[in-house]
KEKE-3310 file (N, C-alpha, C; in steps of 0.2 Angstrom, whole numbers, plus 5000, padded with zeros to 4 digits):
npx = (4860:4851:4844:4854:4856:4843:4844:4854:4850:4840:4847:4852:4842:4836:4840:4834:4822:4820:4822:4812:4801:4803:4802:4788:4782:4787:4788:4787:4783:4784:4782:4780:4779:4778:4778:4770:4778:4770:4757:4755:4750:4752:4757:4757:4761:4760:4768:4766:4769:4760:4757:4759:4748:4736:4737:4735:4722:4716:4718:4709:4697:4692:4689:4694:4706:4710:4721:4728:4718:4705:4695:4688:4695:4707:4703:4698:4709:4716:4708:4711:4724:4725:4720:4729:4739:4747:4746:4752:4752:4759:4756:4741:4730:4730:4719:4722:4715:4708:4715:4717:4723:4735:4743:4759:4772:4776:4770:4755:4751:4746:4738:4737:4732:4734:4729:4744:4757:4761:4773:4787:4786:4782:4780:4773:4773:4768:4768:4758:4755:4753:4756:4748:4747:4760:4772:4785:4785:4792:4791:4794:4795:4798:4800:4800:4808:4818:4834:4834:4829:4822:4822:4813:4809:4799:4791:4781:4768:4777:4781:4773:4785:4795:4797:4804:4794:4796:4791)
npy = (5073:5065:5076:5080:5070:5069:5080:5080:5068:5075:5084:5075:5071:5082:5087:5077:5077:5090:5087:5079:5087:5096:5088:5087:5097:5100:5109:5109:5102:5092:5089:5081:5080:5072:5063:5049:5035:5025:5027:5040:5051:5065:5064:5069:5070:5073:5076:5077:5081:5072:5078:5092:5093:5089:5100:5112:5109:5110:5124:5128:5125:5113:5103:5091:5085:5069:5063:5050:5041:5044:5044:5055:5066:5065:5067:5080:5087:5084:5089:5103:5105:5101:5113:5124:5121:5124:5122:5124:5120:5123:5134:5135:5133:5119:5109:5097:5081:5074:5059:5051:5047:5042:5036:5037:5030:5043:5053:5060:5057:5064:5061:5066:5069:5072:5075:5071:5079:5078:5077:5085:5099:5114:5120:5129:5130:5131:5130:5132:5126:5125:5137:5147:5145:5144:5156:5153:5141:5130:5124:5110:5106:5095:5091:5081:5065:5051:5053:5066:5081:5093:5106:5116:5128:5136:5149:5157:5166:5166:5168:5157:5145:5140:5126:5113:5099:5081:5067)
npz = (5314:5307:5301:5294:5285:5279:5273:5263:5256:5249:5241:5234:5225:5220:5206:5200:5202:5195:5181:5178:5181:5169:5158:5158:5151:5136:5125:5111:5094:5083:5065:5050:5034:5020:5003:5000:4990:4985:4986:4982:4989:4998:5014:5032:5047:5064:5079:5097:5113:5125:5137:5134:5124:5133:5142:5132:5130:5143:5142:5132:5139:5141:5155:5162:5153:5144:5136:5134:5139:5134:5120:5115:5120:5114:5099:5100:5102:5091:5081:5086:5081:5069:5063:5065:5057:5042:5025:5008:4992:4976:4976:4981:4992:5003:5011:5022:5024:5038:5045:5057:5075:5086:5102:5104:5114:5123:5117:5106:5092:5077:5061:5044:5028:5010:4993:4981:4972:4954:4950:4956:4968:4972:4990:5004:5021:5037:5053:5068:5080:5095:5098:5103:5114:5122:5123:5121:5112:5102:5086:5073:5057:5045:5031:5016:5014:5019:5015:5008:5016:5021:5034:5045:5057:5067:5078:5088:5077:5066:5048:5035:5026:5012:5003:4992:4987:4984:4974)
capx = (4862:4844:4844:4860:4854:4838:4846:4859:4845:4836:4851:4855:4836:4832:4841:4830:4814:4818:4821:4805:4797:4805:4800:4780:4782:4792:4786:4791:4781:4788:4777:4783:4777:4782:4776:4770:4778:4766:4749:4757:4747:4755:4757:4757:4762:4763:4770:4764:4769:4754:4756:4757:4742:4733:4738:4732:4714:4713:4717:4703:4692:4691:4689:4699:4707:4715:4723:4729:4712:4700:4696:4686:4702:4713:4700:4698:4716:4718:4704:4715:4730:4723:4718:4736:4746:4745:4749:4750:4756:4761:4752:4735:4729:4728:4716:4723:4710:4711:4716:4716:4728:4736:4747:4765:4776:4773:4767:4751:4753:4741:4739:4733:4734:4730:4733:4751:4759:4762:4781:4791:4782:4783:4776:4773:4771:4768:4767:4758:4753:4753:4759:4744:4747:4765:4776:4792:4784:4795:4788:4799:4792:4802:4799:4804:4809:4827:4840:4832:4824:4822:4818:4809:4808:4793:4789:4773:4769:4780:4776:4776:4791:4793:4803:4801:4793:4796:4787)
capy = (5068:5064:5081:5079:5065:5072:5087:5076:5064:5081:5087:5070:5069:5089:5087:5071:5081:5095:5084:5076:5094:5098:5084:5087:5103:5100:5115:5106:5098:5090:5088:5077:5081:5069:5060:5041:5035:5019:5029:5047:5056:5069:5061:5073:5067:5077:5073:5082:5077:5070:5081:5097:5091:5089:5107:5115:5106:5115:5130:5129:5126:5107:5103:5085:5081:5063:5062:5043:5036:5047:5046:5061:5071:5064:5069:5086:5089:5082:5095:5108:5103:5102:5122:5126:5119:5127:5118:5124:5115:5125:5140:5133:5130:5113:5106:5090:5077:5071:5053:5047:5048:5039:5039:5032:5033:5048:5058:5059:5056:5065:5060:5070:5068:5076:5073:5072:5082:5073:5076:5089:5105:5120:5120:5132:5127:5135:5125:5135:5122:5126:5143:5150:5141:5145:5159:5148:5134:5129:5118:5107:5103:5090:5092:5077:5059:5047:5058:5073:5083:5100:5107:5122:5129:5140:5151:5161:5173:5167:5168:5152:5144:5138:5121:5108:5090:5076:5060)
capz = (5310:5303:5298:5288:5281:5276:5266:5258:5250:5244:5237:5227:5222:5217:5201:5196:5201:5190:5175:5179:5180:5164:5154:5156:5145:5131:5121:5105:5091:5076:5060:5045:5026:5013:4998:5000:4984:4983:4985:4977:4994:5004:5021:5037:5054:5068:5085:5101:5120:5127:5143:5131:5123:5138:5145:5127:5130:5147:5141:5129:5143:5144:5161:5163:5148:5146:5129:5134:5141:5131:5112:5114:5122:5107:5093:5101:5102:5084:5078:5085:5076:5060:5062:5067:5052:5035:5019:5001:4986:4970:4977:4981:4999:5004:5018:5023:5027:5045:5045:5063:5080:5091:5107:5103:5119:5127:5111:5102:5084:5073:5054:5038:5020:5005:4986:4980:4965:4949:4951:4960:4969:4979:4996:5008:5026:5043:5059:5075:5085:5103:5099:5107:5123:5126:5120:5119:5108:5095:5079:5068:5051:5042:5024:5013:5017:5019:5015:5006:5021:5024:5042:5046:5064:5068:5084:5086:5073:5060:5041:5032:5024:5006:5000:4987:4990:4978:4975)
cpx = (4857:4844:4848:4858:4848:4841:4852:4855:4842:4841:4853:4848:4834:4834:4836:4822:4813:4819:4814:4800:4796:4801:4792:4778:4787:4793:4789:4786:4783:4782:4783:4779:4781:4776:4775:4772:4774:4759:4750:4751:4752:4753:4759:4757:4765:4763:4771:4765:4762:4752:4755:4750:4736:4733:4735:4724:4712:4714:4712:4695:4689:4693:4695:4700:4711:4716:4723:4722:4705:4699:4693:4692:4704:4709:4700:4704:4716:4715:4710:4720:4729:4722:4725:4741:4742:4748:4747:4754:4755:4756:4745:4735:4725:4725:4717:4717:4713:4711:4714:4722:4729:4742:4753:4771:4774:4771:4760:4753:4746:4743:4734:4736:4729:4733:4740:4753:4762:4770:4785:4785:4783:4778:4779:4770:4772:4765:4764:4754:4755:4757:4754:4745:4754:4770:4782:4792:4788:4792:4792:4794:4798:4799:4803:4804:4816:4830:4839:4827:4826:4818:4817:4808:4804:4793:4782:4773:4774:4777:4778:4782:4790:4799:4801:4800:4792:4794:4793)
cpy = (5067:5071:5082:5075:5066:5076:5084:5072:5070:5084:5083:5070:5075:5088:5082:5074:5087:5093:5082:5083:5097:5095:5083:5093:5104:5105:5115:5101:5097:5088:5085:5079:5078:5067:5053:5039:5029:5023:5038:5052:5058:5068:5065:5070:5071:5074:5077:5078:5077:5075:5089:5098:5092:5097:5111:5113:5110:5121:5133:5128:5118:5105:5098:5082:5075:5061:5054:5039:5038:5049:5052:5068:5071:5068:5077:5089:5089:5088:5102:5108:5105:5110:5125:5125:5122:5124:5123:5123:5119:5130:5140:5130:5124:5112:5099:5087:5075:5063:5048:5050:5043:5039:5033:5035:5038:5055:5056:5063:5058:5065:5063:5069:5071:5072:5074:5076:5077:5072:5082:5095:5108:5119:5124:5126:5132:5130:5130:5130:5124:5134:5148:5148:5145:5149:5157:5143:5134:5122:5116:5106:5101:5090:5087:5069:5055:5054:5065:5077:5089:5101:5113:5123:5135:5141:5154:5167:5172:5165:5158:5152:5141:5132:5117:5101:5087:5070:5056)
cpz = (5305:5299:5292:5283:5275:5269:5261:5253:5246:5240:5232:5223:5218:5210:5196:5195:5196:5184:5174:5175:5171:5156:5152:5151:5142:5128:5114:5103:5085:5070:5054:5038:5022:5009:4999:4991:4981:4982:4980:4984:4997:5010:5026:5044:5059:5075:5091:5108:5123:5134:5140:5128:5127:5141:5140:5128:5136:5147:5135:5132:5143:5150:5164:5158:5149:5140:5130:5134:5137:5124:5112:5115:5115:5102:5095:5101:5093:5080:5079:5083:5070:5059:5064:5062:5045:5029:5012:4996:4980:4971:4979:4988:4999:5010:5019:5027:5034:5044:5053:5068:5085:5097:5105:5108:5123:5123:5109:5096:5080:5065:5049:5032:5015:4997:4984:4973:4961:4949:4958:4962:4974:4983:5001:5015:5032:5050:5066:5080:5092:5104:5102:5113:5128:5121:5117:5116:5102:5091:5075:5062:5048:5034:5019:5016:5016:5019:5012:5011:5022:5031:5043:5054:5065:5077:5083:5082:5066:5053:5040:5027:5018:5005:4995:4990:4984:4979:4977)
residu = (UNK:UNK:UNK:UNK:UNK:UNK:UNK:UNK:UNK:UNK:UNK:UNK:UNK:UNK:UNK:UNK:UNK:UNK:UNK:UNK:UNK:UNK:UNK:UNK:UNK:UNK:UNK:UNK:UNK:UNK:UNK:UNK:UNK:UNK:UNK:UNK:UNK:UNK:UNK:UNK:UNK:UNK:UNK:UNK:UNK:UNK:UNK:UNK:UNK:UNK:UNK:UNK:UNK:UNK:UNK:UNK:UNK:UNK:UNK:UNK:UNK:UNK:UNK:UNK:UNK:UNK:UNK:UNK:UNK:UNK:UNK:UNK:UNK:UNK:UNK:UNK:UNK:UNK:UNK:UNK:UNK:UNK:UNK:UNK:UNK:UNK:UNK:UNK:UNK:UNK:UNK:UNK:UNK:UNK:UNK:UNK:UNK:UNK:UNK:UNK:UNK:UNK:UNK:UNK:UNK:UNK:UNK:UNK:UNK:UNK:UNK:UNK:UNK:UNK:UNK:UNK:UNK:UNK:UNK:UNK:UNK:UNK:UNK:UNK:UNK:UNK:UNK:UNK:UNK:UNK:UNK:UNK:UNK:UNK:UNK:UNK:UNK:UNK:UNK:UNK:UNK:UNK:UNK:UNK:UNK:UNK:UNK:UNK:UNK:UNK:UNK:UNK:UNK:UNK:UNK:UNK:UNK:UNK:UNK:UNK:UNK:UNK:UNK:UNK:UNK:UNK:UNK)
# end
């Protein structure tokens, strides 16, 4: 009887445990690139699940990364993110300045900015964040704001994509 009860409990709880395990490695990063109409600056926001960020730091040799509790771990990962995202504006490579990072929910948010175009601009983007850690990593880049958004999806080794960014 007890064995049967334990088996039933295990069968009921198994799907919950599987979902929790999957939640730890989402293997998706989302970046948003838009022009702030007030400042005219290109603003870039990268959103990466905290667990994925910590796993990437371990892959880079950081012994006990703690994105939530350690500003150093956050900064280490933010530096990594800035090297894995490419931006060109009107055919010119742009190196966005690092603005900062913060934890929001279960994600690490990394902020960058660059001088914006005077009007409409042709931009090329490529997000290879975490593609060196997981072959199945998928990165989404949302270009624009409001109802005028173009979304690109990148996996490891894919070439940059081109779109239009307006003020």
